[in-house]
C-alpha distance (Angstrom), angle and dihedral (degrees) to the residues before:
residue distance angle dihedral
M1 . . .
A2 3.80 . .
N3 3.81 114.6 .
F4 3.79 107.9 -139.8
D5 3.80 93.2 170.1
I6 3.80 92.8 81.7
D7 3.79 133.7 54.4
W8 3.79 104.9 -92.3
R9 3.81 90.0 -146.6
V10 3.78 89.4 61.5
W11 3.81 90.0 48.8
Y12 3.81 89.1 50.8
K13 3.80 93.0 54.6
E14 3.79 94.2 43.7
H15 3.83 93.6 50.5
L16 3.80 98.9 40.3
S17 3.78 108.3 127.8
T18 3.81 145.0 155.3
T19 3.78 134.2 -103.5
E20 3.79 90.5 -113.4
K21 3.79 92.1 52.8
V22 3.81 91.4 49.2
A23 3.81 90.7 52.1
E24 3.80 91.4 48.2
E25 3.80 100.5 42.7
C26 3.79 105.5 30.0
F27 3.80 105.0 43.2
R28 3.78 119.7 80.1
D29 3.80 131.6 166.5
G30 3.77 111.4 -81.3
D31 3.82 94.9 22.2
R32 3.82 121.0 153.2
W33 3.82 115.8 -149.3
W34 3.80 139.5 -178.1
I35 3.82 108.1 -150.4
G36 3.80 103.9 -179.3
Q37 3.77 140.7 -112.9
C38 3.82 130.3 -61.4
N39 3.81 109.0 -48.6
Q40 3.82 89.5 9.9
V41 3.81 90.5 71.5
P42 3.84 111.2 104.5
Y43 3.79 97.2 -127.4
E44 3.81 92.0 173.7
L45 3.81 88.5 59.9
L46 3.81 91.3 50.4
D47 3.80 89.2 53.0
V48 3.81 92.1 53.6
L49 3.80 92.2 46.5
Y50 3.79 90.6 49.4
K51 3.81 93.4 50.9
N52 3.80 89.5 52.6
M53 3.80 98.8 34.6
G54 3.80 93.3 131.9
K55 3.80 88.3 72.8
Y56 3.79 94.3 60.1
N57 3.78 137.8 68.6
D58 3.82 131.6 -174.5
I59 3.80 97.8 -4.2
F60 3.82 107.9 167.4
M61 3.82 115.7 -156.9
M62 3.79 121.3 -176.4
Y63 3.79 122.2 -169.6
N64 3.80 141.8 144.2
C65 3.82 119.6 -108.1
M66 3.78 125.6 -31.6
C67 3.78 117.1 -131.7
Q68 3.80 97.0 -168.8
P69 3.82 130.0 38.2
A70 3.80 124.4 -97.6
D71 3.82 123.7 -168.3
I72 3.80 91.1 -133.6
M73 3.81 87.5 70.2
F74 3.81 96.6 52.9
D75 3.79 106.7 43.1
R76 3.79 115.3 81.7
E77 3.80 89.0 -154.3
S78 3.81 88.5 69.1
K79 3.80 88.9 61.2
K80 3.81 88.2 73.7
H81 3.79 90.0 62.5
F82 3.80 108.4 25.5
R83 3.79 136.6 41.3
M84 3.82 111.6 -152.7
N85 3.79 117.0 -163.8
S86 3.80 124.8 -180.0
M87 3.80 123.2 -166.2
F88 3.82 88.8 -143.3
C89 3.78 136.9 14.8
V90 3.77 127.0 -123.6
P91 3.83 122.5 165.8
L92 3.82 97.3 -67.3
E93 3.80 92.5 50.4
R94 3.80 91.5 47.8
L95 3.79 91.2 54.5
S96 3.79 92.7 46.9
G97 3.78 92.7 44.2
E98 3.79 92.1 51.2
M99 3.82 87.0 53.6
G100 3.80 88.5 55.6
I101 3.81 94.1 -114.7
M102 3.80 110.0 102.8
E103 3.81 115.5 59.0
Y104 3.80 117.6 -133.7
A105 3.79 118.3 -123.6
G106 3.77 124.8 -115.0
A107 3.80 98.6 -159.8
N108 3.81 140.0 81.5
Y109 3.78 125.0 -119.7
D110 3.79 88.7 -110.2
Q111 3.82 84.7 64.2
L112 3.80 94.6 56.6
D113 3.79 88.1 110.8
Q114 3.81 88.9 58.9
A115 3.81 109.8 29.8
P116 3.84 99.6 73.1
F117 3.79 92.2 44.9
A118 3.79 92.8 49.3
Y119 3.83 83.0 69.1
G120 3.78 93.2 43.3
C121 3.81 97.2 -107.8
D122 3.79 108.0 -177.1
K123 3.81 102.2 156.1
L124 3.79 130.8 68.2
A125 3.81 135.9 -167.8
I126 3.82 119.7 -179.9
H127 3.77 144.0 153.6
C128 3.79 112.2 -114.7
C129 3.79 139.4 158.0
P130 3.81 121.8 -78.9
P131 3.82 113.8 -95.1
D132 3.78 120.4 -79.8
E133 3.80 122.5 -132.5
N134 3.81 89.6 -73.1
G135 3.79 96.3 46.5
W136 3.81 98.5 -102.5
C137 3.82 116.6 142.5
N138 3.80 111.2 -150.3
C139 3.80 111.5 -139.9
G140 3.81 94.5 -142.1
G141 3.78 133.2 -134.4
Y142 3.79 97.0 -46.0
G143 3.78 96.6 37.3
V144 3.79 106.7 49.4
S145 3.81 91.5 76.8
V146 3.81 92.2 69.3
V147 3.80 103.2 32.5
K148 3.79 92.7 108.3
A149 3.81 95.2 26.1
I150 3.83 94.8 54.7
A151 3.82 120.1 -13.1
Q152 3.81 98.2 58.4
R153 3.80 96.7 35.8
P154 3.83 116.3 125.7
E155 3.81 89.4 -132.2
I156 3.82 87.8 72.5
K157 3.81 104.8 88.4
L158 3.81 99.7 173.3
R159 3.80 127.7 36.8
V160 3.80 130.5 -172.6
A161 3.82 120.8 -164.5
F162 3.78 121.6 -157.1
L163 3.80 98.6 -165.1
D164 3.77 108.6 -145.0
S165 3.80 115.7 -170.6
T166 3.80 96.2 174.6
G167 3.81 108.5 30.0
Q168 3.81 99.5 50.8
Y169 3.78 131.4 66.2
P170 3.83 114.7 -152.6
M171 3.78 112.4 -126.1
P172 3.82 121.2 -139.9
G173 3.79 121.6 -114.0
D174 3.78 141.9 84.3
V175 3.79 111.6 -36.7
E176 3.79 90.0 -128.1
V177 3.80 89.2 68.5
T178 3.81 102.2 30.0
S179 3.79 106.0 37.0
V180 3.78 150.4 42.9
H181 3.80 118.7 -140.6
I182 3.79 115.8 -115.0
T183 3.81 90.3 -124.1
D184 3.81 89.1 62.5
F185 3.81 89.4 65.3
D186 3.78 117.7 88.2
Y187 3.81 94.0 -168.4
I188 3.81 126.8 30.2
V189 3.80 124.0 -164.2
E190 3.80 123.6 -177.5
A191 3.79 104.2 -135.0
P192 3.83 118.0 161.5
T193 3.82 114.3 -172.9
E194 3.78 139.4 171.4
M195 3.78 120.1 -86.9
I196 3.82 108.7 -101.0
A197 3.79 113.4 -140.5
V198 3.80 123.5 -166.0
P199 3.82 112.0 -151.8
A200 3.78 119.3 -132.2
A201 3.80 117.7 -115.2
E202 3.78 118.2 -111.9
P203 3.82 115.2 -119.7
Q204 3.79 115.3 -106.0
D205 3.79 125.1 -146.6
I206 3.80 91.2 -97.3
D207 3.81 90.3 53.3
K208 3.77 89.1 53.6
K209 3.79 91.7 50.6
I210 3.80 93.8 49.1
A211 3.81 90.7 46.4
S212 3.81 90.1 52.6
Y213 3.82 89.0 63.1
I214 3.81 93.2 48.4
M215 3.81 100.6 45.2
P216 3.85 96.2 73.1
Y217 3.82 88.0 60.8
I218 3.83 92.6 55.5
N219 3.78 117.6 88.4
S220 3.78 136.6 -175.3
G221 3.79 109.8 -85.0
D222 3.80 95.2 32.3
K223 3.78 123.3 135.5
L224 3.79 111.0 -131.2
Q225 3.78 131.3 -149.6
I226 3.79 108.7 -167.8
G227 3.78 129.5 170.2
F228 3.79 122.1 -138.0
G229 3.79 116.5 -96.2
G230 3.78 140.4 76.3
L231 3.80 95.5 -56.7
G232 3.79 93.5 51.5
E233 3.78 91.2 47.9
E234 3.81 90.1 51.3
V235 3.80 93.8 50.1
L236 3.80 90.9 49.3
S237 3.81 92.0 49.1
N238 3.82 90.1 55.8
L239 3.81 96.8 54.0
K240 3.80 94.9 86.0
G241 3.77 112.4 104.0
I242 3.81 95.3 18.3
G243 3.80 98.1 84.0
Q244 3.78 139.1 -97.0
F245 3.78 127.0 -39.6
E246 3.77 144.3 -177.0
I247 3.78 126.3 -136.5
F248 3.79 115.7 -134.7
S249 3.78 103.1 167.9
E250 3.76 150.0 135.6
V251 3.81 90.4 -115.2
A252 3.77 137.9 24.1
C253 3.80 121.9 -140.5
D254 3.78 132.4 -149.1
N255 3.79 100.3 -108.3
M256 3.81 91.8 51.6
A257 3.80 86.3 78.4
Q258 3.81 92.9 56.2
L259 3.81 92.0 46.1
C260 3.79 87.6 50.8
R261 3.80 91.1 53.1
E262 3.82 88.9 50.1
G263 3.79 92.4 51.0
V264 3.81 95.8 -115.7
I265 3.81 90.8 112.1
T266 3.79 114.1 42.3
K267 3.79 99.6 -175.9
I268 3.80 138.5 14.5
T269 3.80 120.0 -156.5
A270 3.80 114.2 172.5
C271 3.79 140.6 145.4
S272 3.77 97.6 -131.8
P273 3.79 145.6 -7.0
G274 3.80 114.0 -91.5
A275 3.80 117.0 -171.6
C276 3.79 97.4 -4.7
S277 3.78 138.1 154.6
E278 3.78 127.4 -146.4
E279 3.80 87.1 -95.1
F280 3.80 91.0 65.7
F281 3.81 92.7 49.6
K282 3.79 88.5 52.3
F283 3.81 91.3 48.3
C284 3.79 91.7 48.4
S285 3.79 92.1 50.0
E286 3.81 93.6 50.3
D287 3.82 108.9 31.2
S288 3.80 117.8 76.1
R289 3.81 91.5 -152.3
A290 3.81 89.6 72.2
K291 3.79 121.9 68.5
L292 3.79 131.6 172.1
V293 3.79 112.9 -152.4
G294 3.79 139.1 -171.9
V295 3.80 124.0 -89.8
E296 3.80 88.5 -115.4
Y297 3.81 86.0 72.1
G298 3.80 110.3 19.7
L299 3.81 95.5 43.4
N300 3.78 99.9 33.6
P301 3.83 108.5 112.8
F302 3.80 90.2 -149.1
Y303 3.81 91.8 58.3
I304 3.79 92.0 41.0
M305 3.80 92.7 55.2
Q306 3.82 88.3 57.2
Q307 3.82 90.8 63.4
E308 3.80 107.1 99.4
N309 3.81 119.0 -142.5
L310 3.79 92.1 16.1
V311 3.81 116.5 172.9
A312 3.82 113.2 -165.7
I313 3.81 117.7 -166.3
N314 3.81 118.5 -173.2
A315 3.79 135.6 161.5
A316 3.80 130.7 -130.4
F317 3.81 140.2 178.7
M318 3.77 105.8 -135.3
C319 3.78 144.0 -0.5
D320 3.77 135.3 -175.7
L321 3.78 128.0 -132.8
I322 3.80 95.3 -90.3
G323 3.80 91.7 51.9
Q324 3.79 105.6 -100.5
V325 3.80 105.6 152.7
C326 3.81 131.7 -148.7
A327 3.80 108.2 -161.1
E328 3.82 104.6 152.6
A329 3.80 104.9 43.1
Q330 3.77 141.5 34.2
G331 3.78 99.9 -130.3
L332 3.79 104.0 -52.8
Q333 3.82 94.1 -20.2
P334 3.83 108.3 99.6
Y335 3.79 113.5 -137.2
S336 3.80 112.3 168.3
G337 3.81 124.0 -17.9
T338 3.77 140.6 -109.4
G339 3.80 90.3 -86.1
G340 3.78 112.2 166.6
S341 3.79 97.6 -36.3
F342 3.81 96.9 103.3
A343 3.80 93.7 54.7
Y344 3.81 91.2 54.1
V345 3.79 97.9 37.3
Y346 3.80 89.3 53.3
G347 3.80 95.5 36.4
A348 3.80 92.1 54.1
T349 3.80 91.2 55.7
R350 3.82 89.0 59.3
A351 3.82 100.3 36.2
K352 3.80 118.6 100.9
N353 3.82 105.6 -96.9
G354 3.81 89.3 -4.2
R355 3.79 120.9 166.7
S356 3.79 127.1 -168.6
F357 3.80 123.7 -165.9
I358 3.80 123.0 -168.4
C359 3.79 109.5 -166.5
I360 3.80 125.1 -154.4
R361 3.78 132.9 173.7
S362 3.78 105.0 -123.8
T363 3.82 95.4 -133.4
Y364 3.78 144.1 18.1
T365 3.80 131.9 -160.4
D366 3.80 119.3 -132.9
H367 3.80 128.1 -141.3
D368 3.81 90.3 -87.8
G369 3.79 92.5 55.7
V370 3.80 94.5 -106.3
T371 3.81 116.4 141.4
H372 3.81 119.3 -135.1
S373 3.78 133.6 -176.3
N374 3.80 119.1 -107.6
I375 3.78 87.4 -156.7
V376 3.78 107.8 74.2
P377 3.81 133.2 -179.5
W378 3.81 90.1 -119.6
L379 3.77 131.4 -4.8
P380 3.80 116.4 -90.7
E381 3.78 116.3 -105.6
G382 3.79 110.8 -81.4
S383 3.80 96.4 21.0
V384 3.80 115.2 154.0
V385 3.82 108.3 -122.9
T386 3.80 111.3 -149.2
T387 3.81 101.2 171.6
L388 3.78 123.1 33.7
K389 3.78 114.7 -132.6
N390 3.81 96.2 -113.8
F391 3.81 92.6 62.1
V392 3.81 94.6 54.0
M393 3.81 116.0 104.1
Y394 3.81 110.2 166.4
L395 3.79 123.3 13.4
V396 3.80 113.1 -163.0
T397 3.80 133.3 -168.4
E398 3.78 131.1 162.1
W399 3.82 85.2 -88.9
G400 3.77 98.9 59.1
V401 3.81 149.8 -72.9
A402 3.80 127.6 -63.1
D403 3.81 116.2 -161.8
V404 3.80 101.8 -157.1
F405 3.81 102.6 155.1
C406 3.81 111.2 141.4
N407 3.81 89.6 -11.2
T408 3.78 124.4 147.1
L409 3.78 116.7 -102.1
K410 3.81 91.2 -106.7
D411 3.80 92.5 53.0
R412 3.78 90.7 46.9
I413 3.79 91.5 52.8
R414 3.80 94.0 48.5
K415 3.80 94.4 46.7
I416 3.80 96.7 44.5
I417 3.81 92.7 49.9
Q418 3.82 87.2 57.1
I419 3.82 91.5 62.1
A420 3.82 95.6 45.7
H421 3.78 118.6 101.2
P422 3.84 107.1 -78.1
D423 3.81 90.9 -123.7
F424 3.81 90.2 64.9
R425 3.79 103.5 37.1
Q426 3.79 98.9 91.6
D427 3.78 91.9 47.8
L428 3.81 91.2 49.0
K429 3.79 89.8 52.1
K430 3.80 92.3 47.8
K431 3.81 93.1 50.4
I432 3.79 97.6 44.1
C433 3.79 89.8 50.9
T434 3.81 88.2 63.8
S435 3.80 87.6 64.3
P436 3.82 126.8 77.5
L437 3.82 89.7 -114.0
I438 3.81 100.4 83.4
E439 3.81 141.9 -1.8
E440 3.78 133.3 -140.2
E441 3.81 92.0 -106.8
D442 3.82 90.2 57.4
F443 3.81 88.0 71.2
E444 3.79 93.7 61.7
G445 3.80 109.0 125.6
W446 3.82 91.9 17.3
D447 3.80 118.6 110.5
I448 3.78 102.1 -154.6
M449 3.81 90.4 -178.3
K450 3.78 93.6 57.9
I451 3.81 112.3 128.9
Q452 3.80 114.3 -139.1
E453 3.77 123.6 -142.6
P454 3.80 121.4 -155.5
K455 3.79 112.7 -92.5
S456 3.77 117.7 -105.6
R457 3.78 116.0 -116.9
């Protein structure tokens, strides 16, 4: 724990080190490390470890999303010495995972206070801000979410600070939840970097169509959970003129700041930036309407379910006709991760006037140009199920909305077929009728070819 009995400036000077010295003195065979999130990850340390990988064996490093490449992730030789595990996959992790190097996580973001310690992590190396006048090092936009969950935990016996005066924005809030004291760090490396910005995706036509079905369900005064990506950007862009809203979400997105300035959004509470530029980090550090919080609050299902009028909007790849959802993998091929979706999907089912939307594109086209349905009669063997059917409220495609919450299996089947692509509906009906779940006569009075139009507000 922090040592307030000594001058922190003296501690700083006595523990100042180099990346090379950290790699040489702190890493031992069998070690278990947490190395941060996004621009918190000490990439310079990874480079030194990679160059000297022959010295190491069975070093396990857990982190959450890299936003710049590191050679250690793309050389299969490194796999003999290091185990790299990301809590979520973005493009770099997908490439590394497909090469058989990075290991995919098997935990949700609401389990970030458990996942590293399930592997015995007891060492930490992160980028953070230089100490303030009292010696507190703010963990920045990507780090504040796990200060209490990981960085300050007593299980961590050795801490390395890469002090970054140019690549980190300090986030406002009590130091107990945003910072680590300089005297808690055993090694200190001065390591200024450039701010890494992640551009937001532009909405595609299909995002706009899916959003058009969701918007009539969103009302002034709602609290919104929106993931980063084209669909989230489209939903946000359609809030003007409806009323005022709060954001209570796993991630914050760039254009939330502008909507806040315009008065459309009155408050932003999120665990982490999503697709955000330097401008958002600056806004978040200066505007009291924006607050980044720890996972123990912002990703705790029991806090989420206390948020009245919560609207959770999440994306997925595939679902079957009883509502089992695959959101993190395409069949057996991992793609992203569970992230924070479960906490909000479940929390919305328990929140007063909560609404949860899981959004799926009705089809995909394979490498040979053949179109397939993302709605299937039953999930293919080996599919990774992210969301169990009983937690699904609204399923949405570009063909409509299916409200299946607490529905019977027969009602689920009939409703979900009606939001599949019309070219596949008859075949879905034919196949599901070969199962013991439903019979042909159960479709009497149901027009499975009916085309839905978005509801009017």
